[in-house]
C-alpha positions in Angstrom: 0.1 -0.1 0.3 1.7 3.7 -0.8 2.3 5.9 1.5 -0.2 8.5 1.0 -3.0 5.9 0.9 -1.7 4.8 4.4 -2.0 8.6 5.8 -5.5 8.8 4.3 -6.6 5.4 6.2 -5.3 6.9 9.1 -7.1 10.4 8.4 -10.5 8.2 7.8 -10.0 6.3 11.3 -9.3 9.5 13.3 -12.1 11.1 12.3 -14.6 8.1 12.5 -12.7 7.7 16.2 -13.9 11.5 16.6 -17.5 11.0 15.5 -18.3 8.1 17.8 -16.3 9.9 20.8 -18.1 12.9 20.0 -21.7 11.0 19.4 -21.1 8.8 22.6 -20.0 12.3 24.5 -23.8 13.6 23.9 -25.6 10.6 24.7 -27.5 10.3 27.7 -26.8 7.5 29.9 -30.3 5.7 30.7 -29.1 3.2 33.7 -29.2 4.0 37.3 -26.2 2.2 38.0 -23.3 4.0 40.1 -20.6 4.9 37.4 -16.9 3.4 38.2 -14.1 5.5 39.1 -11.6 6.0 36.6 -8.2 5.4 37.8 -5.1 5.2 35.7 -2.7 2.0 35.0 0.8 2.6 36.3 2.2 1.4 32.7 4.2 -1.4 34.0 2.7 -3.3 31.5 2.0 -3.0 27.2 -1.5 -2.1 26.4 -0.7 -3.8 23.3 1.7 -5.8 20.8 4.0 -4.2 18.1 4.0 -6.7 15.5 6.2 -5.2 12.0 5.5 -1.6 12.5 1.8 -1.7 13.8 0.6 -1.3 16.8 -2.5 -3.9 18.2 -4.2 -2.7 21.0 -7.7 -4.0 22.5 -9.5 -0.9 24.3 -12.9 -0.4 25.2 -15.2 2.7 26.0 -16.3 3.0 29.4 -18.2 6.2 31.4 -16.7 6.5 34.7 -16.3 9.3 37.1 -13.1 11.3 36.8 -11.6 13.1 39.6 -9.3 15.5 37.8 -8.1 17.5 40.8 -7.9 15.6 43.7 -9.0 12.3 45.2 -11.3 13.5 47.2 -12.5 16.8 45.0 -15.0 16.9 42.6 -15.7 14.9 40.0 -17.1 14.4 36.5 -18.7 12.1 34.5 -16.4 11.3 31.1 -16.2 8.6 28.2 -12.5 7.5 28.8 -10.5 4.2 27.0 -10.3 0.8 29.0 -8.0 -2.4 28.8 -10.7 -5.2 28.9 
């Protein structure tokens, strides 16, 4: 595949991901279940595999409570990537 085509495919995938994430952020949750707390991992294990210059990741998009300032501070509901 030519380099230009790879770049075009990358741009298309990025645009599609942006559309999906925008749609998910605008949709409201119909569930009454409490949201999970979003935590970061310590980057001690690889999130994917690199094979022939291609990075393969398995991620899910989930909604959770994010505490951006402090663990006991205010939180907001956001969608975030998570490893299954």
